[in-house]
N, CA, C and O atoms as a Tinker XYZ file with bonds, in Angstrom:
   536  protein
     1  N      0.563000   -0.882000    0.021000    73     2
     2  CA    -0.527000   -0.014000    0.040000    64     1     3
     3  C      0.758000    1.195000    0.147000    63     2     4     5
     4  O      0.564000    2.071000   -0.696000    81     3
     5  N      2.159000    1.466000    1.080000    73     3     6
     6  CA     3.130000    2.076000    1.090000    64     5     7
     7  C      3.526000    2.686000   -0.520000    63     6     8     9
     8  O      3.656000    3.871000   -0.826000    81     7
     9  N      3.651000    1.626000   -1.309000    73     7    10
    10  CA     4.411000    1.623000   -2.480000    64     9    11
    11  C      3.267000    2.420000   -3.665000    63    10    12    13
    12  O      3.550000    3.146000   -4.618000    81    11
    13  N      2.270000    2.078000   -3.301000    73    11    14
    14  CA     1.049000    2.917000   -4.540000    64    13    15
    15  C      1.255000    4.102000   -3.876000    63    14    16    17
    16  O      1.835000    4.971000   -4.528000    81    15
    17  N      0.949000    4.353000   -2.806000    73    15    18
    18  CA     1.510000    5.743000   -2.399000    64    17    19
    19  C      2.189000    7.000000   -2.681000    63    18    20    21
    20  O      1.965000    8.183000   -2.941000    81    19
    21  N      3.348000    5.965000   -2.460000    73    19    22
    22  CA     4.458000    7.163000   -3.115000    64    21    23
    23  C      4.295000    6.945000   -4.545000    63    22    24    25
    24  O      4.497000    7.908000   -5.285000    81    23
    25  N      3.924000    5.704000   -5.099000    73    23    26
    26  CA     4.515000    5.921000   -6.528000    64    25    27
    27  C      2.979000    7.050000   -7.438000    63    26    28    29
    28  O      3.012000    7.457000   -8.599000    81    27
    29  N      2.087000    7.224000   -6.645000    73    27    30
    30  CA     0.744000    8.306000   -6.804000    64    29    31
    31  C      1.922000    9.501000   -6.556000    63    30    32    33
    32  O      2.609000   10.048000   -7.419000    81    31
    33  N      1.926000    9.699000   -5.243000    73    31    34
    34  CA     3.071000   11.122000   -5.273000    64    33    35
    35  C      3.793000   11.167000   -6.247000    63    34    36    37
    36  O      3.537000   11.990000   -7.125000    81    35
    37  N      4.955000   10.252000   -6.378000    73    35    38
    38  CA     5.665000   10.682000   -7.703000    64    37    39
    39  C      5.381000   11.066000   -9.002000    63    38    40    41
    40  O      6.095000   11.620000   -9.838000    81    39
    41  N      4.129000   10.655000   -9.051000    73    39    42
    42  CA     3.578000   10.548000  -10.755000    64    41    43
    43  C      3.160000   11.995000  -10.867000    63    42    44    45
    44  O      3.235000   12.742000  -11.842000    81    43
    45  N      2.613000   12.270000   -9.407000    73    43    46
    46  CA     1.465000   13.908000   -9.341000    64    45    47
    47  C      2.643000   14.664000   -9.189000    63    46    48    49
    48  O      2.350000   15.849000   -9.351000    81    47
    49  N      4.070000   14.494000   -8.907000    73    47    50
    50  CA     4.901000   15.402000   -8.601000    64    49    51
    51  C      5.622000   15.630000  -10.131000    63    50    52    53
    52  O      6.170000   16.691000  -10.430000    81    51
    53  N      5.554000   14.734000  -10.835000    73    51    54
    54  CA     6.181000   15.272000  -12.540000    64    53    55
    55  C      5.036000   15.727000  -13.436000    63    54    56    57
    56  O      5.226000   16.148000  -14.577000    81    55
    57  N      4.075000   15.645000  -12.978000    73    55    58
    58  CA     3.189000   15.948000  -13.761000    64    57    59
    59  C      2.716000   17.288000  -13.667000    63    58    60    61
    60  O      2.060000   17.887000  -14.519000    81    59
    61  N      3.083000   17.690000  -12.610000    73    59    62
    62  CA     2.693000   19.195000  -12.435000    64    61    63
    63  C      3.977000   20.306000  -13.156000    63    62    64    65
    64  O      3.765000   21.518000  -13.152000    81    63
    65  N      5.025000   19.848000  -13.632000    73    63    66
    66  CA     5.917000   20.296000  -14.214000    64    65    67
    67  C      5.388000   21.303000  -15.469000    63    66    68    69
    68  O      4.357000   21.125000  -16.119000    81    67
    69  N      6.282000   22.322000  -15.629000    73    67    70
    70  CA     5.643000   23.493000  -16.799000    64    69    71
    71  C      5.879000   22.866000  -17.906000    63    70    72    73
    72  O      6.973000   22.319000  -18.045000    81    71
    73  N      4.738000   22.801000  -19.108000    73    71    74
    74  CA     4.464000   22.525000  -19.965000    64    73    75
    75  C      5.266000   23.371000  -21.134000    63    74    76    77
    76  O      4.977000   24.542000  -21.380000    81    75
    77  N      6.382000   22.596000  -21.878000    73    75    78
    78  CA     6.751000   23.698000  -23.024000    64    77    79
    79  C      5.870000   24.058000  -24.344000    63    78    80    81
    80  O      5.160000   23.131000  -24.732000    81    79
    81  N      5.827000   24.933000  -24.885000    73    79    82
    82  CA     5.186000   25.570000  -26.046000    64    81    83
    83  C      5.925000   25.213000  -27.136000    63    82    84    85
    84  O      7.072000   25.620000  -27.318000    81    83
    85  N      5.221000   24.323000  -28.029000    73    83    86
    86  CA     6.228000   24.071000  -29.273000    64    85    87
    87  C      5.413000   24.950000  -30.261000    63    86    88    89
    88  O      4.193000   25.080000  -30.360000    81    87
    89  N      6.609000   25.622000  -31.090000    73    87    90
    90  CA     5.875000   26.684000  -32.206000    64    89    91
    91  C      6.051000   26.227000  -33.576000    63    90    92    93
    92  O      7.156000   26.205000  -34.118000    81    91
    93  N      4.967000   25.860000  -34.142000    73    91    94
    94  CA     5.028000   25.289000  -35.456000    64    93    95
    95  C      5.215000   26.432000  -36.784000    63    94    96    97
    96  O      5.566000   26.069000  -37.906000    81    95
    97  N      4.995000   27.462000  -36.521000    73    95    98
    98  CA     5.574000   28.554000  -37.342000    64    97    99
    99  C      6.706000   29.210000  -36.948000    63    98   100   101
   100  O      6.793000   29.725000  -35.834000    81    99
   101  N      8.062000   29.256000  -38.205000    73    99   102
   102  CA     9.168000   29.905000  -37.916000    64   101   103
   103  C      9.039000   31.269000  -38.066000    63   102   104   105
   104  O      8.688000   31.904000  -39.061000    81   103
   105  N      9.394000   31.691000  -36.853000    73   103   106
   106  CA     9.614000   33.426000  -36.950000    64   105   107
   107  C     10.684000   34.049000  -37.960000    63   106   108   109
   108  O     11.888000   33.893000  -37.756000    81   107
   109  N     10.193000   34.765000  -39.065000    73   107   110
   110  CA    10.727000   35.290000  -39.940000    64   109   111
   111  C     11.247000   36.459000  -39.778000    63   110   112   113
   112  O     10.447000   37.358000  -40.037000    81   111
   113  N     12.864000   37.004000  -39.263000    73   111   114
   114  CA    12.855000   38.560000  -39.393000    64   113   115
   115  C     12.809000   39.455000  -40.944000    63   114   116   117
   116  O     13.318000   39.072000  -41.998000    81   115
   117  N     12.286000   40.332000  -40.787000    73   115   118
   118  CA    12.626000   40.993000  -42.289000    64   117   119
   119  C     12.401000   42.458000  -42.202000    63   118   120   121
   120  O     11.933000   43.059000  -41.234000    81   119
   121  N     12.846000   43.025000  -43.489000    73   119   122
   122  CA    12.816000   44.294000  -43.387000    64   121   123
   123  C     11.713000   45.095000  -44.736000    63   122   124   125
   124  O     11.594000   44.581000  -45.849000    81   123
   125  N     11.359000   45.748000  -44.530000    73   123   126
   126  CA    10.729000   46.053000  -45.740000    64   125   127
   127  C      9.916000   47.919000  -45.330000    63   126   128   129
   128  O      9.915000   48.614000  -44.315000    81   127
   129  N      9.329000   48.098000  -46.746000    73   127   130
   130  CA     9.705000   49.456000  -46.612000    64   129   131
   131  C      8.578000   50.198000  -46.554000    63   130   132   133
   132  O      7.983000   50.133000  -47.630000    81   131
   133  N      8.022000   50.885000  -45.744000    73   131   134
   134  CA     6.691000   51.230000  -45.709000    64   133   135
   135  C      6.870000   52.720000  -45.880000    63   134   136   137
   136  O      7.961000   53.182000  -45.544000    81   135
   137  N      5.722000   53.733000  -46.474000    73   135   138
   138  CA     6.011000   55.364000  -46.547000    64   137   139
   139  C      5.603000   55.762000  -44.964000    63   138   140   141
   140  O      4.861000   55.156000  -44.191000    81   139
   141  N      6.289000   56.888000  -44.787000    73   139   142
   142  CA     6.250000   57.760000  -43.454000    64   141   143
   143  C      4.670000   58.993000  -43.886000    63   142   144   145
   144  O      3.961000   59.197000  -44.871000    81   143
   145  N      4.763000   59.461000  -42.639000    73   143   146
   146  CA     3.524000   60.232000  -42.796000    64   145   147
   147  C      3.595000   62.048000  -43.749000    63   146   148   149
   148  O      2.769000   62.955000  -43.848000    81   147
   149  N      5.293000   61.825000  -44.378000    73   147   150
   150  CA     5.215000   62.549000  -45.711000    64   149   151
   151  C      5.103000   61.818000  -46.799000    63   150   152   153
   152  O      5.582000   62.500000  -47.704000    81   151
   153  N      4.555000   60.307000  -47.424000    73   151   154
   154  CA     4.206000   59.970000  -47.810000    64   153   155
   155  C      5.397000   59.678000  -48.967000    63   154   156   157
   156  O      5.285000   59.523000  -50.183000    81   155
   157  N      6.776000   59.665000  -47.951000    73   155   158
   158  CA     8.064000   59.134000  -48.926000    64   157   159
   159  C      8.590000   57.869000  -47.817000    63   158   160   161
   160  O      8.401000   57.891000  -46.601000    81   159
   161  N      9.162000   56.988000  -48.448000    73   159   162
   162  CA     9.978000   55.843000  -47.695000    64   161   163
   163  C     11.142000   56.266000  -47.293000    63   162   164   165
   164  O     11.778000   57.145000  -47.874000    81   163
   165  N     11.489000   55.705000  -46.326000    73   163   166
   166  CA    12.742000   55.769000  -45.528000    64   165   167
   167  C     13.523000   54.746000  -45.200000    63   166   168   169
   168  O     13.018000   53.698000  -45.601000    81   167
   169  N     14.664000   54.566000  -44.575000    73   167   170
   170  CA    15.334000   53.882000  -44.024000    64   169   171
   171  C     16.319000   54.559000  -42.917000    63   170   172   173
   172  O     16.994000   55.588000  -42.927000    81   171
   173  N     16.059000   53.317000  -41.763000    73   171   174
   174  CA    17.015000   53.968000  -40.681000    64   173   175
   175  C     18.209000   52.876000  -40.074000    63   174   176   177
   176  O     17.743000   51.830000  -39.624000    81   175
   177  N     19.428000   53.004000  -40.034000    73   175   178
   178  CA    20.546000   52.280000  -39.706000    64   177   179
   179  C     20.451000   52.272000  -38.608000    63   178   180   181
   180  O     20.079000   53.322000  -38.085000    81   179
   181  N     20.689000   51.305000  -37.896000    73   179   182
   182  CA    20.794000   51.733000  -36.381000    64   181   183
   183  C     22.590000   51.207000  -35.672000    63   182   184   185
   184  O     23.024000   50.585000  -34.702000    81   183
   185  N     23.096000   51.874000  -36.786000    73   183   186
   186  CA    24.622000   51.632000  -36.458000    64   185   187
   187  C     25.654000   53.411000  -36.662000    63   186   188   189
   188  O     26.158000   53.719000  -37.742000    81   187
   189  N     25.710000   53.919000  -35.949000    73   187   190
   190  CA    26.384000   55.056000  -35.455000    64   189   191
   191  C     27.226000   55.518000  -37.079000    63   190   192   193
   192  O     26.992000   56.437000  -37.865000    81   191
   193  N     28.196000   54.477000  -37.091000    73   191   194
   194  CA    29.341000   54.171000  -38.047000    64   193   195
   195  C     28.691000   54.265000  -39.714000    63   194   196   197
   196  O     29.425000   54.592000  -40.647000    81   195
   197  N     27.207000   53.925000  -39.910000    73   195   198
   198  CA    26.779000   54.495000  -41.003000    64   197   199
   199  C     26.189000   55.741000  -41.780000    63   198   200   201
   200  O     26.006000   56.109000  -42.940000    81   199
   201  N     26.012000   56.142000  -40.601000    73   199   202
   202  CA    26.009000   57.874000  -40.750000    64   201   203
   203  C     27.314000   58.519000  -41.475000    63   202   204   205
   204  O     27.501000   59.034000  -42.577000    81   203
   205  N     28.272000   58.200000  -40.144000    73   203   206
   206  CA    29.671000   58.736000  -41.006000    64   205   207
   207  C     30.029000   58.041000  -42.190000    63   206   208   209
   208  O     30.456000   58.831000  -43.032000    81   207
   209  N     30.018000   57.063000  -42.507000    73   207   210
   210  CA    30.360000   56.696000  -43.697000    64   209   211
   211  C     29.732000   57.251000  -44.899000    63   210   212   213
   212  O     30.339000   57.499000  -45.941000    81   211
   213  N     28.149000   57.479000  -44.641000    73   211   214
   214  CA    27.376000   58.216000  -45.509000    64   213   215
   215  C     27.944000   59.801000  -45.545000    63   214   216   217
   216  O     27.831000   60.336000  -46.648000    81   215
   217  N     28.373000   60.389000  -44.776000    73   215   218
   218  CA    28.768000   61.302000  -44.953000    64   217   219
   219  C     29.979000   61.803000  -45.198000    63   218   220   221
   220  O     30.010000   63.009000  -45.443000    81   219
   221  N     31.360000   60.995000  -45.202000    73   219   222
   222  CA    32.603000   61.081000  -45.647000    64   221   223
   223  C     32.988000   60.265000  -46.713000    63   222   224   225
   224  O     33.800000   60.681000  -47.539000    81   223
   225  N     32.435000   59.006000  -46.797000    73   223   226
   226  CA    33.373000   58.118000  -47.615000    64   225   227
   227  C     32.615000   57.969000  -48.642000    63   226   228   229
   228  O     33.054000   58.069000  -49.788000    81   227
   229  N     31.173000   57.669000  -48.319000    73   227   230
   230  CA    29.915000   57.218000  -49.680000    64   229   231
   231  C     29.852000   58.509000  -50.373000    63   230   232   233
   232  O     30.260000   59.472000  -49.724000    81   231
   233  N     29.360000   58.751000  -51.733000    73   231   234
   234  CA    29.900000   59.568000  -53.157000    64   233   235
   235  C     28.276000   59.950000  -52.994000    63   234   236   237
   236  O     27.334000   59.202000  -52.734000    81   235
   237  N     28.307000   61.829000  -53.317000    73   235   238
   238  CA    27.202000   62.178000  -53.033000    64   237   239
   239  C     25.945000   61.682000  -53.480000    63   238   240   241
   240  O     26.242000   60.653000  -54.087000    81   239
   241  N     24.533000   61.846000  -53.533000    73   239   242
   242  CA    23.157000   61.268000  -54.319000    64   241   243
   243  C     23.102000   61.425000  -55.449000    63   242   244   245
   244  O     22.666000   60.494000  -56.126000    81   243
   245  N     23.568000   62.806000  -56.175000    73   243   246
   246  CA    23.429000   62.736000  -57.481000    64   245   247
   247  C     24.596000   62.352000  -58.378000    63   246   248   249
   248  O     24.733000   62.874000  -59.484000    81   247
   249  N     25.672000   61.183000  -57.768000    73   247   250
   250  CA    26.544000   60.481000  -58.667000    64   249   251
   251  C     26.104000   59.861000  -59.498000    63   250   252   253
   252  O     26.546000   59.830000  -60.646000    81   251
   253  N     24.949000   59.119000  -58.996000    73   251   254
   254  CA    24.412000   58.061000  -59.911000    64   253   255
   255  C     22.923000   58.549000  -60.305000    63   254   256   257
   256  O     22.326000   59.488000  -59.779000    81   255
   257  N     22.466000   57.740000  -61.311000    73   255   258
   258  CA    20.871000   57.823000  -61.752000    64   257   259
   259  C     20.374000   57.064000  -60.747000    63   258   260   261
   260  O     20.985000   56.155000  -60.186000    81   259
   261  N     19.063000   57.493000  -60.469000    73   259   262
   262  CA    18.006000   56.642000  -59.797000    64   261   263
   263  C     17.971000   54.938000  -60.089000    63   262   264   265
   264  O     18.065000   53.950000  -59.360000    81   263
   265  N     17.768000   55.171000  -61.660000    73   263   266
   266  CA    18.275000   53.965000  -62.542000    64   265   267
   267  C     19.304000   52.824000  -61.743000    63   266   268   269
   268  O     18.936000   51.805000  -61.160000    81   267
   269  N     20.504000   53.262000  -61.887000    73   267   270
   270  CA    21.762000   52.811000  -61.255000    64   269   271
   271  C     21.732000   52.314000  -59.769000    63   270   272   273
   272  O     22.333000   51.346000  -59.304000    81   271
   273  N     20.890000   53.204000  -59.122000    73   271   274
   274  CA    20.988000   52.513000  -57.719000    64   273   275
   275  C     19.559000   51.672000  -57.390000    63   274   276   277
   276  O     19.507000   51.101000  -56.301000    81   275
   277  N     18.681000   51.601000  -58.078000    73   275   278
   278  CA    17.572000   50.614000  -58.238000    64   277   279
   279  C     18.411000   48.996000  -58.917000    63   278   280   281
   280  O     18.357000   47.882000  -58.395000    81   279
   281  N     19.001000   49.321000  -59.970000    73   279   282
   282  CA    19.887000   48.066000  -60.403000    64   281   283
   283  C     20.677000   47.623000  -59.266000    63   282   284   285
   284  O     20.484000   46.494000  -58.815000    81   283
   285  N     21.346000   48.217000  -58.874000    73   283   286
   286  CA    22.764000   47.771000  -58.093000    64   285   287
   287  C     21.767000   47.165000  -56.417000    63   286   288   289
   288  O     21.966000   46.240000  -55.631000    81   287
   289  N     20.960000   48.001000  -56.482000    73   287   290
   290  CA    20.284000   47.523000  -55.572000    64   289   291
   291  C     19.554000   45.792000  -55.540000    63   290   292   293
   292  O     19.918000   44.919000  -54.752000    81   291
   293  N     18.671000   45.658000  -56.412000    73   291   294
   294  CA    18.185000   44.727000  -56.980000    64   293   295
   295  C     19.367000   43.410000  -56.677000    63   294   296   297
   296  O     19.163000   42.466000  -55.913000    81   295
   297  N     20.446000   43.609000  -57.376000    73   295   298
   298  CA    21.645000   42.793000  -57.308000    64   297   299
   299  C     21.702000   42.456000  -55.567000    63   298   300   301
   300  O     21.031000   41.559000  -55.057000    81   299
   301  N     22.486000   43.215000  -54.917000    73   299   302
   302  CA    22.695000   43.321000  -53.625000    64   301   303
   303  C     21.439000   42.858000  -52.524000    63   302   304   305
   304  O     21.632000   42.316000  -51.436000    81   303
   305  N     20.240000   43.187000  -53.056000    73   303   306
   306  CA    19.096000   42.245000  -51.801000    64   305   307
   307  C     18.907000   40.852000  -52.416000    63   306   308   309
   308  O     18.684000   39.885000  -51.688000    81   307
   309  N     18.990000   40.745000  -53.681000    73   307   310
   310  CA    18.793000   39.028000  -53.839000    64   309   311
   311  C     20.237000   38.109000  -53.259000    63   310   312   313
   312  O     20.215000   36.916000  -52.958000    81   311
   313  N     21.426000   38.999000  -53.206000    73   311   314
   314  CA    22.981000   38.500000  -52.548000    64   313   315
   315  C     22.134000   38.243000  -51.174000    63   314   316   317
   316  O     21.684000   37.174000  -50.763000    81   315
   317  N     22.033000   39.816000  -50.466000    73   315   318
   318  CA    21.732000   39.865000  -48.973000    64   317   319
   319  C     20.632000   38.409000  -48.762000    63   318   320   321
   320  O     21.033000   37.465000  -48.080000    81   319
   321  N     19.248000   38.373000  -49.421000    73   319   322
   322  CA    18.871000   37.816000  -49.331000    64   321   323
   323  C     19.345000   36.236000  -49.424000    63   322   324   325
   324  O     19.106000   35.489000  -48.475000    81   323
   325  N     19.872000   35.863000  -50.338000    73   323   326
   326  CA    20.222000   34.471000  -50.677000    64   325   327
   327  C     20.907000   34.114000  -49.081000    63   326   328   329
   328  O     20.411000   33.343000  -48.259000    81   327
   329  N     22.336000   35.011000  -48.905000    73   327   330
   330  CA    22.714000   34.741000  -47.301000    64   329   331
   331  C     22.152000   34.762000  -46.180000    63   330   332   333
   332  O     22.706000   34.703000  -45.083000    81   331
   333  N     20.799000   34.864000  -46.456000    73   331   334
   334  CA    20.185000   35.261000  -44.935000    64   333   335
   335  C     19.589000   33.866000  -45.117000    63   334   336   337
   336  O     19.201000   33.356000  -44.066000    81   335
   337  N     19.434000   33.139000  -46.227000    73   335   338
   338  CA    18.773000   31.724000  -46.257000    64   337   339
   339  C     19.408000   30.636000  -46.258000    63   338   340   341
   340  O     18.986000   29.509000  -46.520000    81   339
   341  N     20.935000   31.127000  -45.817000    73   339   342
   342  CA    22.002000   29.769000  -45.807000    64   341   343
   343  C     22.816000   30.410000  -44.452000    63   342   344   345
   344  O     23.983000   30.763000  -44.624000    81   343
   345  N     22.267000   30.544000  -43.256000    73   343   346
   346  CA    22.866000   30.734000  -42.165000    64   345   347
   347  C     23.834000   29.651000  -41.901000    63   346   348   349
   348  O     24.565000   29.823000  -40.926000    81   347
   349  N     23.978000   28.553000  -42.597000    73   347   350
   350  CA    25.084000   27.248000  -42.114000    64   349   351
   351  C     26.473000   28.002000  -42.786000    63   350   352   353
   352  O     27.554000   27.930000  -42.201000    81   351
   353  N     26.328000   28.663000  -43.960000    73   351   354
   354  CA    27.509000   29.340000  -44.683000    64   353   355
   355  C     27.876000   30.743000  -44.773000    63   354   356   357
   356  O     28.773000   31.157000  -45.508000    81   355
   357  N     27.110000   31.518000  -43.954000    73   355   358
   358  CA    27.141000   32.670000  -44.120000    64   357   359
   359  C     26.545000   32.988000  -42.452000    63   358   360   361
   360  O     25.697000   32.395000  -41.785000    81   359
   361  N     27.591000   34.454000  -42.079000    73   359   362
   362  CA    26.873000   34.637000  -40.890000    64   361   363
   363  C     25.734000   34.999000  -40.475000    63   362   364   365
   364  O     25.300000   36.059000  -40.925000    81   363
   365  N     24.867000   34.197000  -39.451000    73   363   366
   366  CA    23.508000   34.570000  -39.629000    64   365   367
   367  C     23.424000   35.768000  -38.829000    63   366   368   369
   368  O     22.369000   36.402000  -38.832000    81   367
   369  N     24.732000   36.280000  -37.921000    73   367   370
   370  CA    24.207000   37.486000  -37.215000    64   369   371
   371  C     24.174000   38.682000  -38.100000    63   370   372   373
   372  O     23.424000   39.617000  -37.819000    81   371
   373  N     24.941000   38.712000  -39.159000    73   371   374
   374  CA    25.214000   39.728000  -40.075000    64   373   375
   375  C     24.075000   40.103000  -41.086000    63   374   376   377
   376  O     23.599000   41.204000  -41.362000    81   375
   377  N     23.732000   38.618000  -41.639000    73   375   378
   378  CA    22.328000   38.623000  -42.326000    64   377   379
   379  C     20.926000   37.925000  -41.748000    63   378   380   381
   380  O     20.175000   37.167000  -42.361000    81   379
   381  N     20.812000   38.386000  -40.461000    73   379   382
   382  CA    19.651000   38.063000  -39.524000    64   381   383
   383  C     18.611000   38.861000  -40.157000    63   382   384   385
   384  O     17.617000   38.766000  -39.437000    81   383
   385  N     18.356000   39.641000  -41.216000    73   383   386
   386  CA    16.993000   40.242000  -41.740000    64   385   387
   387  C     17.249000   39.799000  -43.313000    63   386   388   389
   388  O     18.184000   39.702000  -44.108000    81   387
   389  N     15.290000   39.513000  -43.230000    73   387   390
   390  CA    15.611000   39.361000  -44.973000    64   389   391
   391  C     15.073000   40.733000  -45.442000    63   390   392   393
   392  O     14.323000   41.321000  -44.663000    81   391
   393  N     15.344000   41.257000  -46.523000    73   391   394
   394  CA    15.064000   42.260000  -47.292000    64   393   395
   395  C     14.023000   42.286000  -48.269000    63   394   396   397
   396  O     14.193000   41.709000  -49.343000    81   395
   397  N     12.858000   42.952000  -47.986000    73   395   398
   398  CA    11.667000   42.660000  -48.887000    64   397   399
   399  C     11.503000   44.122000  -49.736000    63   398   400   401
   400  O     10.835000   45.130000  -49.505000    81   399
   401  N     12.314000   43.799000  -50.689000    73   399   402
   402  CA    12.341000   45.309000  -51.583000    64   401   403
   403  C     12.119000   44.386000  -52.987000    63   402   404   405
   404  O     12.687000   43.409000  -53.474000    81   403
   405  N     10.800000   45.373000  -53.417000    73   403   406
   406  CA    10.217000   45.124000  -54.719000    64   405   407
   407  C     10.653000   46.372000  -56.034000    63   406   408   409
   408  O      9.932000   47.359000  -56.178000    81   407
   409  N     11.655000   46.197000  -56.742000    73   407   410
   410  CA    12.285000   46.922000  -57.403000    64   409   411
   411  C     10.865000   47.598000  -58.451000    63   410   412   413
   412  O     11.023000   48.759000  -58.828000    81   411
   413  N      9.985000   47.117000  -58.741000    73   411   414
   414  CA     8.821000   47.841000  -59.555000    64   413   415
   415  C      8.188000   48.831000  -58.766000    63   414   416   417
   416  O      7.417000   49.639000  -59.286000    81   415
   417  N      8.437000   48.840000  -57.598000    73   415   418
   418  CA     8.110000   50.238000  -56.677000    64   417   419
   419  C      8.952000   51.328000  -56.977000    63   418   420   421
   420  O     10.102000   51.194000  -57.394000    81   419
   421  N      8.453000   52.286000  -56.791000    73   419   422
   422  CA     9.149000   53.643000  -56.989000    64   421   423
   423  C      9.015000   54.458000  -55.488000    63   422   424   425
   424  O      8.184000   55.206000  -54.973000    81   423
   425  N     10.645000   53.722000  -55.003000    73   423   426
   426  CA    10.787000   54.157000  -53.624000    64   425   427
   427  C     11.412000   55.579000  -53.397000    63   426   428   429
   428  O     11.833000   56.078000  -52.353000    81   427
   429  N     11.348000   56.139000  -54.790000    73   427   430
   430  CA    12.708000   57.181000  -54.445000    64   429   431
   431  C     13.735000   57.449000  -54.437000    63   430   432   433
   432  O     14.305000   56.937000  -53.474000    81   431
   433  N     14.652000   58.306000  -55.326000    73   431   434
   434  CA    15.998000   58.534000  -55.390000    64   433   435
   435  C     16.530000   58.179000  -53.528000    63   434   436   437
   436  O     17.303000   57.271000  -53.221000    81   435
   437  N     15.944000   59.051000  -52.631000    73   435   438
   438  CA    16.746000   59.095000  -51.171000    64   437   439
   439  C     16.668000   57.978000  -50.962000    63   438   440   441
   440  O     17.786000   57.463000  -50.948000    81   439
   441  N     15.612000   57.069000  -50.722000    73   439   442
   442  CA    15.931000   55.660000  -50.752000    64   441   443
   443  C     16.776000   54.729000  -51.187000    63   442   444   445
   444  O     17.740000   54.274000  -50.570000    81   443
   445  N     16.338000   54.396000  -52.457000    73   443   446
   446  CA    17.819000   53.849000  -53.427000    64   445   447
   447  C     18.788000   54.436000  -52.921000    63   446   448   449
   448  O     19.455000   53.500000  -52.478000    81   447
   449  N     19.482000   55.642000  -52.614000    73   447   450
   450  CA    20.804000   56.001000  -52.428000    64   449   451
   451  C     21.152000   55.227000  -50.695000    63   450   452   453
   452  O     22.041000   54.406000  -50.470000    81   451
   453  N     20.368000   55.673000  -49.886000    73   451   454
   454  CA    20.444000   55.175000  -48.600000    64   453   455
   455  C     20.755000   53.626000  -48.550000    63   454   456   457
   456  O     21.850000   53.224000  -48.158000    81   455
   457  N     19.786000   52.802000  -48.946000    73   455   458
   458  CA    19.734000   51.278000  -49.644000    64   457   459
   459  C     21.176000   51.065000  -50.165000    63   458   460   461
   460  O     21.943000   50.282000  -49.604000    81   459
   461  N     21.526000   51.801000  -51.278000    73   459   462
   462  CA    22.800000   51.481000  -51.541000    64   461   463
   463  C     24.006000   51.272000  -51.002000    63   462   464   465
   464  O     24.916000   50.444000  -50.993000    81   463
   465  N     23.580000   52.715000  -50.380000    73   463   466
   466  CA    25.026000   52.888000  -49.463000    64   465   467
   467  C     24.744000   52.073000  -48.345000    63   466   468   469
   468  O     25.795000   51.776000  -47.778000    81   467
   469  N     23.883000   51.659000  -47.875000    73   467   470
   470  CA    23.951000   50.738000  -46.683000    64   469   471
   471  C     24.566000   49.375000  -46.900000    63   470   472   473
   472  O     25.136000   48.769000  -45.992000    81   471
   473  N     24.408000   48.815000  -48.377000    73   471   474
   474  CA    24.938000   47.501000  -48.446000    64   473   475
   475  C     26.797000   47.955000  -48.811000    63   474   476   477
   476  O     27.685000   47.179000  -48.459000    81   475
   477  N     26.996000   48.775000  -49.259000    73   475   478
   478  CA    28.217000   49.651000  -49.379000    64   477   479
   479  C     29.159000   49.575000  -47.889000    63   478   480   481
   480  O     30.106000   48.830000  -47.636000    81   479
   481  N     28.660000   50.399000  -47.221000    73   479   482
   482  CA    28.445000   50.012000  -45.745000    64   481   483
   483  C     29.244000   48.802000  -45.020000    63   482   484   485
   484  O     30.226000   48.857000  -44.280000    81   483
   485  N     28.497000   47.693000  -45.480000    73   483   486
   486  CA    28.308000   46.789000  -44.969000    64   485   487
   487  C     29.628000   45.796000  -45.316000    63   486   488   489
   488  O     30.270000   45.052000  -44.575000    81   487
   489  N     29.810000   46.202000  -47.267000    73   487   490
   490  CA    31.079000   45.769000  -47.728000    64   489   491
   491  C     32.139000   46.327000  -47.120000    63   490   492   493
   492  O     32.996000   45.531000  -46.736000    81   491
   493  N     32.333000   47.537000  -46.912000    73   491   494
   494  CA    33.145000   48.241000  -46.440000    64   493   495
   495  C     33.620000   47.821000  -45.060000    63   494   496   497
   496  O     34.756000   47.349000  -45.085000    81   495
   497  N     32.945000   47.877000  -43.643000    73   495   498
   498  CA    32.882000   47.825000  -42.659000    64   497   499
   499  C     32.980000   46.173000  -42.168000    63   498   500   501
   500  O     33.495000   46.130000  -41.051000    81   499
   501  N     32.642000   44.847000  -42.672000    73   499   502
   502  CA    32.638000   43.767000  -42.666000    64   501   503
   503  C     34.128000   42.982000  -43.824000    63   502   504   505
   504  O     34.873000   42.005000  -43.748000    81   503
   505  N     33.947000   43.895000  -44.597000    73   503   506
   506  CA    34.902000   43.019000  -45.625000    64   505   507
   507  C     34.301000   41.962000  -46.202000    63   506   508   509
   508  O     34.676000   40.796000  -46.082000    81   507
   509  N     33.235000   42.398000  -46.920000    73   507   510
   510  CA    32.384000   41.177000  -47.493000    64   509   511
   511  C     32.374000   41.786000  -49.027000    63   510   512   513
   512  O     32.435000   43.001000  -49.213000    81   511
   513  N     32.311000   41.059000  -49.854000    73   511   514
   514  CA    31.235000   41.157000  -51.217000    64   513   515
   515  C     30.588000   41.066000  -51.534000    63   514   516   517
   516  O     30.602000   39.919000  -51.981000    81   515
   517  N     29.240000   41.739000  -51.856000    73   515   518
   518  CA    27.524000   41.530000  -52.076000    64   517   519
   519  C     27.468000   41.714000  -53.297000    63   518   520   521
   520  O     26.291000   41.815000  -53.645000    81   519
   521  N     28.166000   41.808000  -54.119000    73   519   522
   522  CA    27.956000   42.327000  -55.490000    64   521   523
   523  C     28.250000   41.269000  -56.672000    63   522   524   525
   524  O     27.672000   41.086000  -57.743000    81   523
   525  N     29.371000   40.635000  -56.074000    73   523   526
   526  CA    29.400000   39.576000  -57.449000    64   525   527
   527  C     29.593000   38.392000  -57.395000    63   526   528   529
   528  O     30.767000   38.300000  -57.038000    81   527
   529  N     29.160000   37.326000  -57.532000    73   527   530
   530  CA    29.040000   36.165000  -56.735000    64   529   531
   531  C     28.596000   35.699000  -55.597000    63   530   532   533
   532  O     28.056000   36.236000  -54.630000    81   531
   533  N     28.942000   34.463000  -55.882000    73   531   534
   534  CA    29.076000   33.860000  -54.431000    64   533   535
   535  C     30.146000   33.228000  -53.986000    63   534   536
   536  O     30.169000   32.786000  -52.837000    81   535
């Protein structure tokens, strides 16, 4: 009889453990571009060196055309998203966010310029090449 009481207490003790919640859906980090109050697209980079890079190393906005920036951004975004999808081959901390960029949308030259220079900043700071091949 004592054995049954101890067994019951032991089973009830283990049944009180917290249950872990299993998540079936994978959380996906992504970066998308939305319009602000002034009906313009904007990008914010949370790295103080980016602003320094933009003001000292990057070429002026009017150096290239908007079409040039758009073309280069499409190449950079495709390579970035490829690397984001390959966390065992590329640093998952660097490529942590998937970029949702649609080259069919008119984001304006300011966003195209800032996005282009974001990729140039990443190449400069982390010594990676995003533009040509894998």
